[in-house]
The first five atom37 places (N, CA, C, CB, O) and aatype in JSON, in Angstrom:
{
  "aatype": [12, 0, 3, 6, 6, 11, 11, 8, 8, 8, 8, 10, 13, 8, 1, 8, 11, 5, 3, 7, 6, 6, 6, 0, 15, 16, 7, 6, 19, 3, 18, 6, 11, 11, 6, 11, 8, 8, 11, 8, 10, 6, 5, 10, 7, 7, 10, 7, 0, 9, 0, 0, 7, 0, 18, 0, 9, 8, 6, 11, 8, 11, 0, 11, 11, 6, 14, 6, 15, 0, 8, 7, 8, 11, 19, 11, 6, 6, 19, 0, 0, 19, 0, 0, 10, 7, 0, 0, 7, 13, 0, 13, 8, 6, 8, 8, 5, 11, 11, 3, 0, 11, 11, 5, 7, 5, 15],
  "atom_mask": [
    [1, 1, 1, 1, 1],
    [1, 1, 1, 1, 1],
    [1, 1, 1, 1, 1],
    [1, 1, 1, 1, 1],
    [1, 1, 1, 1, 1],
    [1, 1, 1, 1, 1],
    [1, 1, 1, 1, 1],
    [1, 1, 1, 1, 1],
    [1, 1, 1, 1, 1],
    [1, 1, 1, 1, 1],
    [1, 1, 1, 1, 1],
    [1, 1, 1, 1, 1],
    [1, 1, 1, 1, 1],
    [1, 1, 1, 1, 1],
    [1, 1, 1, 1, 1],
    [1, 1, 1, 1, 1],
    [1, 1, 1, 1, 1],
    [1, 1, 1, 1, 1],
    [1, 1, 1, 1, 1],
    [1, 1, 1, 0, 1],
    [1, 1, 1, 1, 1],
    [1, 1, 1, 1, 1],
    [1, 1, 1, 1, 1],
    [1, 1, 1, 1, 1],
    [1, 1, 1, 1, 1],
    [1, 1, 1, 1, 1],
    [1, 1, 1, 0, 1],
    [1, 1, 1, 1, 1],
    [1, 1, 1, 1, 1],
    [1, 1, 1, 1, 1],
    [1, 1, 1, 1, 1],
    [1, 1, 1, 1, 1],
    [1, 1, 1, 1, 1],
    [1, 1, 1, 1, 1],
    [1, 1, 1, 1, 1],
    [1, 1, 1, 1, 1],
    [1, 1, 1, 1, 1],
    [1, 1, 1, 1, 1],
    [1, 1, 1, 1, 1],
    [1, 1, 1, 1, 1],
    [1, 1, 1, 1, 1],
    [1, 1, 1, 1, 1],
    [1, 1, 1, 1, 1],
    [1, 1, 1, 1, 1],
    [1, 1, 1, 0, 1],
    [1, 1, 1, 0, 1],
    [1, 1, 1, 1, 1],
    [1, 1, 1, 0, 1],
    [1, 1, 1, 1, 1],
    [1, 1, 1, 1, 1],
    [1, 1, 1, 1, 1],
    [1, 1, 1, 1, 1],
    [1, 1, 1, 0, 1],
    [1, 1, 1, 1, 1],
    [1, 1, 1, 1, 1],
    [1, 1, 1, 1, 1],
    [1, 1, 1, 1, 1],
    [1, 1, 1, 1, 1],
    [1, 1, 1, 1, 1],
    [1, 1, 1, 1, 1],
    [1, 1, 1, 1, 1],
    [1, 1, 1, 1, 1],
    [1, 1, 1, 1, 1],
    [1, 1, 1, 1, 1],
    [1, 1, 1, 1, 1],
    [1, 1, 1, 1, 1],
    [1, 1, 1, 1, 1],
    [1, 1, 1, 1, 1],
    [1, 1, 1, 1, 1],
    [1, 1, 1, 1, 1],
    [1, 1, 1, 1, 1],
    [1, 1, 1, 0, 1],
    [1, 1, 1, 1, 1],
    [1, 1, 1, 1, 1],
    [1, 1, 1, 1, 1],
    [1, 1, 1, 1, 1],
    [1, 1, 1, 1, 1],
    [1, 1, 1, 1, 1],
    [1, 1, 1, 1, 1],
    [1, 1, 1, 1, 1],
    [1, 1, 1, 1, 1],
    [1, 1, 1, 1, 1],
    [1, 1, 1, 1, 1],
    [1, 1, 1, 1, 1],
    [1, 1, 1, 1, 1],
    [1, 1, 1, 0, 1],
    [1, 1, 1, 1, 1],
    [1, 1, 1, 1, 1],
    [1, 1, 1, 0, 1],
    [1, 1, 1, 1, 1],
    [1, 1, 1, 1, 1],
    [1, 1, 1, 1, 1],
    [1, 1, 1, 1, 1],
    [1, 1, 1, 1, 1],
    [1, 1, 1, 1, 1],
    [1, 1, 1, 1, 1],
    [1, 1, 1, 1, 1],
    [1, 1, 1, 1, 1],
    [1, 1, 1, 1, 1],
    [1, 1, 1, 1, 1],
    [1, 1, 1, 1, 1],
    [1, 1, 1, 1, 1],
    [1, 1, 1, 1, 1],
    [1, 1, 1, 1, 1],
    [1, 1, 1, 0, 1],
    [1, 1, 1, 1, 1],
    [1, 1, 1, 1, 1]
  ],
  "atom_positions": [
    [[3.39, -56.61, -45.11], [4.04, -56.74, -43.85], [5.39, -56.03, -43.86], [4.2, -58.18, -43.5], [5.82, -55.51, -42.83]],
    [[6.07, -56.02, -45.02], [7.35, -55.34, -45.12], [7.17, -53.84, -44.98], [8.04, -55.67, -46.44], [8.04, -53.15, -44.46]],
    [[6.02, -53.34, -45.44], [5.75, -51.91, -45.31], [5.56, -51.51, -43.86], [4.52, -51.52, -46.13], [5.92, -50.4, -43.46]],
    [[5.0, -52.4, -43.06], [4.77, -52.09, -41.65], [6.08, -52.04, -40.88], [3.84, -53.12, -41.03], [6.24, -51.23, -39.97]],
    [[7.03, -52.92, -41.25], [8.29, -52.98, -40.55], [9.24, -51.85, -40.98], [8.95, -54.32, -40.79], [10.1, -51.43, -40.21]],
    [[9.06, -51.36, -42.18], [9.92, -50.31, -42.7], [9.53, -48.97, -42.05], [9.82, -50.22, -44.26], [8.38, -48.53, -42.16]],
    [[10.48, -48.35, -41.38], [10.21, -47.07, -40.74], [10.61, -45.95, -41.68], [10.97, -46.96, -39.39], [11.63, -46.03, -42.36]],
    [[9.81, -44.93, -41.7], [10.11, -43.77, -42.54], [10.58, -42.64, -41.62], [8.85, -43.33, -43.38], [9.82, -42.15, -40.79]],
    [[11.82, -42.24, -41.78], [12.38, -41.19, -40.94], [12.27, -39.85, -41.66], [13.86, -41.49, -40.59], [12.55, -39.75, -42.86]],
    [[11.87, -38.87, -40.94], [11.8, -37.51, -41.49], [13.03, -36.76, -41.0], [10.48, -36.78, -41.06], [13.24, -36.6, -39.8]],
    [[13.83, -36.3, -41.94], [15.03, -35.56, -41.59], [14.82, -34.11, -42.01], [16.29, -36.16, -42.27], [14.17, -33.82, -43.01]],
    [[15.38, -33.23, -41.25], [15.15, -31.81, -41.48], [15.86, -31.31, -42.73], [15.61, -31.02, -40.28], [15.27, -30.54, -43.5]],
    [[17.11, -31.72, -42.95], [17.87, -31.12, -44.03], [18.11, -32.05, -45.22], [19.18, -30.67, -43.51], [18.85, -31.69, -46.13]],
    [[17.51, -33.2, -45.25], [17.67, -34.1, -46.38], [16.46, -33.94, -47.3], [17.82, -35.57, -45.91], [15.33, -33.82, -46.84]],
    [[16.73, -33.95, -48.58], [15.62, -33.89, -49.51], [15.78, -35.0, -50.53], [15.54, -32.5, -50.2], [16.89, -35.44, -50.82]],
    [[14.68, -35.44, -51.05], [14.69, -36.52, -52.02], [14.77, -35.95, -53.42], [13.45, -37.4, -51.86], [14.34, -34.82, -53.67]],
    [[15.32, -36.74, -54.33], [15.39, -36.31, -55.71], [13.99, -36.19, -56.29], [16.24, -37.27, -56.55], [13.1, -36.99, -55.97]],
    [[13.81, -35.2, -57.12], [12.55, -35.06, -57.82], [12.79, -35.44, -59.27], [11.98, -33.61, -57.7], [13.92, -35.7, -59.68]],
    [[11.73, -35.48, -60.04], [11.86, -35.82, -61.46], [12.78, -34.84, -62.14], [10.48, -35.85, -62.15], [12.65, -33.63, -61.96]],
    [[13.7, -35.34, -62.92], [14.62, -34.49, -63.66], [15.9, -34.19, -62.92], [0.0, 0.0, 0.0], [16.78, -33.54, -63.48]],
    [[16.04, -34.62, -61.69], [17.26, -34.37, -60.92], [18.09, -35.64, -60.88], [16.91, -33.89, -59.47], [18.07, -36.39, -59.9]],
    [[18.82, -35.86, -61.94], [19.64, -37.06, -62.02], [21.1, -36.74, -62.24], [19.14, -37.96, -63.12], [21.87, -37.61, -62.65]],
    [[21.51, -35.49, -61.97], [22.88, -35.1, -62.25], [23.88, -35.8, -61.34], [23.02, -33.62, -62.11], [25.03, -35.99, -61.73]],
    [[23.47, -36.19, -60.13], [24.39, -36.87, -59.23], [24.68, -38.28, -59.73], [23.82, -36.92, -57.81], [25.8, -38.78, -59.57]],
    [[23.7, -38.93, -60.33], [23.91, -40.3, -60.8], [24.67, -40.33, -62.13], [22.57, -41.02, -60.95], [25.42, -41.27, -62.38]],
    [[24.49, -39.32, -62.97], [25.18, -39.3, -64.25], [26.53, -38.61, -64.17], [24.33, -38.62, -65.29], [27.38, -38.82, -65.03]],
    [[26.75, -37.79, -63.16], [28.01, -37.09, -63.0], [28.09, -35.79, -63.79], [0.0, 0.0, 0.0], [29.12, -35.12, -63.75]],
    [[27.04, -35.43, -64.5], [27.03, -34.19, -65.28], [26.46, -33.06, -64.45], [26.22, -34.37, -66.58], [25.54, -33.26, -63.65]],
    [[27.02, -31.88, -64.65], [26.56, -30.7, -63.91], [26.07, -29.68, -64.92], [27.71, -30.1, -63.01], [26.74, -29.41, -65.92]],
    [[24.92, -29.12, -64.66], [24.36, -28.09, -65.52], [24.9, -26.74, -65.05], [22.79, -28.11, -65.5], [24.37, -26.14, -64.11]],
    [[25.97, -26.26, -65.7], [26.63, -25.03, -65.27], [25.77, -23.8, -65.52], [27.96, -24.88, -65.96], [25.88, -22.81, -64.8]],
    [[24.93, -23.85, -66.54], [24.05, -22.72, -66.81], [23.05, -22.56, -65.66], [23.31, -22.9, -68.15], [22.73, -21.44, -65.25]],
    [[22.55, -23.69, -65.16], [21.63, -23.65, -64.03], [22.34, -23.13, -62.78], [21.04, -25.04, -63.77], [21.77, -22.34, -62.03]],
    [[23.58, -23.58, -62.55], [24.35, -23.1, -61.4], [24.61, -21.6, -61.51], [25.68, -23.86, -61.29], [24.53, -20.87, -60.52]],
    [[24.91, -21.14, -62.73], [25.18, -19.72, -62.94], [23.94, -18.88, -62.62], [25.63, -19.46, -64.38], [24.04, -17.84, -61.97]],
    [[22.77, -19.34, -63.07], [21.53, -18.62, -62.78], [21.23, -18.62, -61.29], [20.37, -19.24, -63.55], [20.77, -17.62, -60.74]],
    [[21.5, -19.74, -60.63], [21.27, -19.85, -59.19], [22.15, -18.86, -58.42], [21.55, -21.28, -58.71], [21.68, -18.17, -57.52]],
    [[23.42, -18.79, -58.78], [24.33, -17.88, -58.09], [24.01, -16.42, -58.41], [25.79, -18.19, -58.47], [24.2, -15.54, -57.57]],
    [[23.53, -16.17, -59.63], [23.13, -14.81, -59.99], [21.95, -14.37, -59.13], [22.77, -14.72, -61.49], [21.89, -13.24, -58.65]],
    [[21.0, -15.29, -58.94], [19.83, -14.99, -58.12], [20.25, -14.71, -56.67], [18.82, -16.16, -58.18], [19.78, -13.76, -56.06]],
    [[21.12, -15.55, -56.14], [21.58, -15.33, -54.76], [22.39, -14.04, -54.63], [22.42, -16.52, -54.29], [22.33, -13.37, -53.6]],
    [[23.15, -13.7, -55.67], [23.91, -12.44, -55.65], [22.96, -11.26, -55.58], [24.81, -12.33, -56.9], [23.19, -10.31, -54.84]],
    [[21.89, -11.32, -56.36], [20.92, -10.23, -56.34], [20.21, -10.13, -55.0], [19.9, -10.41, -57.46], [19.95, -9.03, -54.51]],
    [[19.89, -11.28, -54.4], [19.26, -11.26, -53.09], [20.2, -10.68, -52.03], [18.82, -12.66, -52.69], [19.77, -9.94, -51.15]],
    [[21.48, -11.02, -52.12], [22.46, -10.46, -51.19], [22.57, -8.96, -51.34], [0.0, 0.0, 0.0], [22.67, -8.24, -50.35]],
    [[22.54, -8.48, -52.56], [22.58, -7.04, -52.8], [21.36, -6.33, -52.25], [0.0, 0.0, 0.0], [21.47, -5.26, -51.67]],
    [[20.2, -6.95, -52.44], [18.97, -6.35, -51.9], [18.99, -6.34, -50.37], [17.74, -7.11, -52.4], [18.53, -5.38, -49.74]],
    [[19.52, -7.4, -49.78], [19.64, -7.44, -48.33], [20.57, -6.37, -47.81], [0.0, 0.0, 0.0], [20.3, -5.75, -46.78]],
    [[21.66, -6.15, -48.53], [22.61, -5.1, -48.13], [21.96, -3.72, -48.21], [23.87, -5.15, -49.01], [22.15, -2.88, -47.33]],
    [[21.2, -3.5, -49.26], [20.52, -2.21, -49.41], [19.48, -2.0, -48.31], [19.84, -2.11, -50.8], [19.39, -0.92, -47.72]],
    [[18.71, -3.05, -48.02], [17.67, -2.93, -46.99], [18.29, -2.7, -45.61], [16.79, -4.19, -46.97], [17.82, -1.85, -44.85]],
    [[19.32, -3.46, -45.29], [19.96, -3.29, -43.98], [20.63, -1.93, -43.87], [20.98, -4.41, -43.73], [20.61, -1.31, -42.81]],
    [[21.23, -1.45, -44.95], [21.83, -0.11, -44.95], [20.8, 0.98, -44.76], [0.0, 0.0, 0.0], [21.03, 1.95, -44.04]],
    [[19.66, 0.81, -45.41], [18.58, 1.81, -45.25], [18.06, 1.81, -43.82], [17.43, 1.52, -46.23], [17.75, 2.87, -43.27]],
    [[17.96, 0.62, -43.22], [17.5, 0.55, -41.83], [18.53, 1.18, -40.88], [17.24, -0.91, -41.42], [18.15, 1.82, -39.9]],
    [[19.81, 1.01, -41.18], [20.85, 1.63, -40.36], [20.75, 3.16, -40.43], [22.25, 1.17, -40.81], [20.89, 3.84, -39.41]],
    [[20.53, 3.68, -41.61], [20.37, 5.13, -41.77], [19.13, 5.62, -41.02], [20.28, 5.52, -43.27], [19.14, 6.68, -40.4]],
    [[18.05, 4.83, -41.1], [16.82, 5.17, -40.4], [17.06, 5.23, -38.88], [15.71, 4.16, -40.73], [16.59, 6.16, -38.21]],
    [[17.76, 4.26, -38.36], [18.03, 4.24, -36.92], [18.97, 5.37, -36.51], [18.64, 2.89, -36.51], [18.84, 5.91, -35.41]],
    [[19.9, 5.73, -37.37], [20.79, 6.85, -37.07], [19.97, 8.15, -36.96], [21.9, 6.99, -38.16], [20.21, 8.98, -36.09]],
    [[19.0, 8.29, -37.86], [18.13, 9.47, -37.82], [17.29, 9.47, -36.55], [17.22, 9.5, -39.07], [17.1, 10.51, -35.92]],
    [[16.77, 8.29, -36.17], [15.97, 8.18, -34.95], [16.79, 8.52, -33.71], [15.39, 6.76, -34.81], [16.29, 9.14, -32.77]],
    [[18.07, 8.12, -33.71], [18.94, 8.41, -32.57], [19.12, 9.92, -32.38], [20.3, 7.73, -32.74], [19.16, 10.41, -31.26]],
    [[19.24, 10.64, -33.48], [19.38, 12.09, -33.41], [18.07, 12.76, -33.0], [19.87, 12.65, -34.75], [18.07, 13.76, -32.28]],
    [[16.97, 12.2, -33.47], [15.66, 12.8, -33.24], [15.15, 12.56, -31.82], [14.67, 12.25, -34.24], [14.48, 13.41, -31.24]],
    [[15.47, 11.39, -31.25], [14.99, 11.04, -29.92], [16.18, 10.84, -28.98], [14.11, 9.75, -29.97], [16.65, 9.71, -28.82]],
    [[16.67, 11.89, -28.37], [17.87, 11.77, -27.52], [17.65, 10.9, -26.27], [18.32, 13.14, -27.09], [18.62, 10.34, -25.75]],
    [[16.41, 10.78, -25.79], [16.18, 9.98, -24.58], [16.34, 8.48, -24.84], [14.78, 10.25, -24.05], [16.62, 7.73, -23.91]],
    [[16.17, 8.03, -26.08], [16.36, 6.62, -26.41], [17.44, 6.44, -27.47], [15.04, 6.0, -26.88], [17.39, 5.52, -28.29]],
    [[18.41, 7.34, -27.45], [19.46, 7.33, -28.49], [20.34, 6.09, -28.41], [20.32, 8.57, -28.36], [20.77, 5.56, -29.43]],
    [[20.6, 5.62, -27.18], [21.49, 4.46, -27.04], [20.9, 3.23, -27.74], [21.75, 4.16, -25.54], [21.61, 2.51, -28.44]],
    [[19.62, 2.99, -27.54], [18.97, 1.85, -28.19], [19.0, 1.95, -29.7], [0.0, 0.0, 0.0], [19.21, 0.95, -30.4]],
    [[18.79, 3.16, -30.2], [18.82, 3.36, -31.65], [20.24, 3.19, -32.2], [18.29, 4.75, -32.01], [20.41, 2.68, -33.31]],
    [[21.24, 3.61, -31.44], [22.62, 3.44, -31.89], [23.0, 1.96, -31.95], [23.58, 4.19, -30.96], [23.72, 1.54, -32.86]],
    [[22.52, 1.18, -30.99], [22.79, -0.25, -31.0], [22.14, -0.89, -32.23], [22.26, -0.92, -29.71], [22.77, -1.68, -32.93]],
    [[20.88, -0.53, -32.48], [20.18, -1.07, -33.66], [20.88, -0.64, -34.95], [18.71, -0.6, -33.67], [20.97, -1.41, -35.91]],
    [[21.37, 0.58, -34.98], [22.1, 1.08, -36.15], [23.34, 0.24, -36.41], [22.48, 2.56, -35.95], [23.62, -0.14, -37.55]],
    [[24.1, -0.04, -35.34], [25.32, -0.84, -35.5], [25.01, -2.26, -35.96], [26.1, -0.87, -34.18], [25.72, -2.81, -36.8]],
    [[23.98, -2.85, -35.41], [23.59, -4.21, -35.82], [23.18, -4.21, -37.29], [22.44, -4.74, -34.94], [23.55, -5.12, -38.04]],
    [[22.43, -3.22, -37.7], [22.0, -3.13, -39.1], [23.2, -2.9, -40.02], [20.97, -2.0, -39.28], [23.24, -3.43, -41.13]],
    [[24.17, -2.12, -39.57], [25.37, -1.89, -40.38], [26.16, -3.18, -40.55], [26.26, -0.8, -39.73], [26.67, -3.46, -41.64]],
    [[26.26, -3.97, -39.49], [26.96, -5.26, -39.59], [26.2, -6.21, -40.52], [27.14, -5.9, -38.19], [26.81, -6.94, -41.3]],
    [[24.87, -6.19, -40.43], [24.06, -7.03, -41.32], [24.24, -6.61, -42.78], [22.57, -6.96, -40.93], [24.29, -7.46, -43.67]],
    [[24.33, -5.31, -43.02], [24.54, -4.82, -44.38], [25.9, -5.26, -44.9], [24.42, -3.28, -44.43], [26.03, -5.64, -46.06]],
    [[26.9, -5.2, -44.05], [28.23, -5.63, -44.45], [28.26, -7.13, -44.75], [29.26, -5.3, -43.35], [28.88, -7.57, -45.71]],
    [[27.58, -7.91, -43.92], [27.51, -9.35, -44.16], [26.78, -9.69, -45.44], [0.0, 0.0, 0.0], [27.21, -10.57, -46.19]],
    [[25.68, -8.99, -45.71], [24.93, -9.24, -46.94], [25.75, -8.83, -48.17], [23.59, -8.46, -46.92], [25.7, -9.5, -49.2]],
    [[26.5, -7.74, -48.06], [27.36, -7.33, -49.17], [28.47, -8.36, -49.41], [27.96, -5.94, -48.91], [28.81, -8.66, -50.55]],
    [[29.02, -8.88, -48.34], [30.03, -9.93, -48.47], [29.46, -11.18, -49.11], [0.0, 0.0, 0.0], [30.12, -11.82, -49.92]],
    [[28.23, -11.54, -48.75], [27.57, -12.69, -49.36], [27.35, -12.46, -50.85], [26.23, -12.97, -48.66], [27.57, -13.36, -51.66]],
    [[26.91, -11.26, -51.21], [26.7, -10.94, -52.62], [28.01, -11.01, -53.39], [26.08, -9.54, -52.77], [28.05, -11.49, -54.52]],
    [[29.09, -10.54, -52.78], [30.42, -10.6, -53.4], [30.85, -12.05, -53.61], [31.45, -9.84, -52.54], [31.4, -12.4, -54.66]],
    [[30.61, -12.88, -52.61], [30.95, -14.3, -52.7], [30.16, -14.97, -53.83], [30.66, -15.0, -51.36], [30.73, -15.72, -54.61]],
    [[28.87, -14.69, -53.9], [28.04, -15.3, -54.94], [28.42, -14.79, -56.33], [26.56, -15.01, -54.67], [28.28, -15.52, -57.31]],
    [[28.9, -13.56, -56.41], [29.37, -13.03, -57.69], [30.53, -13.87, -58.2], [29.79, -11.55, -57.55], [30.6, -14.21, -59.39]],
    [[31.44, -14.21, -57.3], [32.59, -15.02, -57.71], [32.19, -16.46, -58.01], [33.66, -15.0, -56.61], [32.77, -17.09, -58.89]],
    [[31.2, -16.99, -57.29], [30.7, -18.32, -57.59], [30.05, -18.35, -58.98], [29.68, -18.77, -56.51], [30.2, -19.32, -59.72]],
    [[29.35, -17.27, -59.3], [28.7, -17.17, -60.62], [29.76, -17.12, -61.72], [27.8, -15.92, -60.68], [29.61, -17.75, -62.76]],
    [[30.83, -16.35, -61.48], [31.9, -16.27, -62.46], [32.57, -17.63, -62.68], [32.93, -15.23, -62.03], [32.88, -18.0, -63.8]],
    [[32.78, -18.37, -61.58], [33.4, -19.69, -61.69], [32.49, -20.66, -62.46], [33.71, -20.26, -60.28], [32.97, -21.43, -63.29]],
    [[31.19, -20.61, -62.21], [30.26, -21.49, -62.91], [30.23, -21.14, -64.39], [28.85, -21.38, -62.31], [30.16, -22.03, -65.24]],
    [[30.3, -19.86, -64.71], [30.29, -19.44, -66.11], [31.56, -19.9, -66.8], [30.14, -17.9, -66.23], [31.53, -20.37, -67.94]],
    [[32.7, -19.78, -66.1], [33.98, -20.2, -66.66], [34.0, -21.72, -66.9], [35.13, -19.8, -65.72], [34.47, -22.17, -67.94]],
    [[33.49, -22.48, -65.96], [33.47, -23.94, -66.11], [32.49, -24.37, -67.19], [33.11, -24.6, -64.79], [32.71, -25.38, -67.85]],
    [[31.42, -23.62, -67.37], [30.44, -23.95, -68.41], [30.98, -23.7, -69.82], [0.0, 0.0, 0.0], [30.57, -24.37, -70.77]],
    [[31.89, -22.74, -69.95], [32.45, -22.44, -71.26], [33.55, -23.4, -71.67], [32.97, -21.03, -71.29], [33.8, -23.59, -72.86]],
    [[34.21, -24.0, -70.7], [35.32, -24.91, -71.05], [34.87, -26.33, -71.27], [36.36, -24.88, -69.97], [35.69, -27.2, -71.56]]
  ]
}
């Protein structure tokens, strides 16, 4: 009867602990794991910057090749350039997070 009265709420951004995830209860942080995580995100940010930059170059070429739809291609080029800049900034941020995790793991 207690199971019937207990409501189970599904939340979009909350996740439950899985086996082996007890660092919040013990207060210990695995800095090597954090360093690997930030390294992975740094690499993804770099790949995103490269992909968005390549798309910007592609759109710039399309704008020159198709003068009748050049304005649309120029807009897409600018959006891709901003996305590349944002991805590069994210990669730079994750690089510094990785360095901080490595520094804290050594001390």
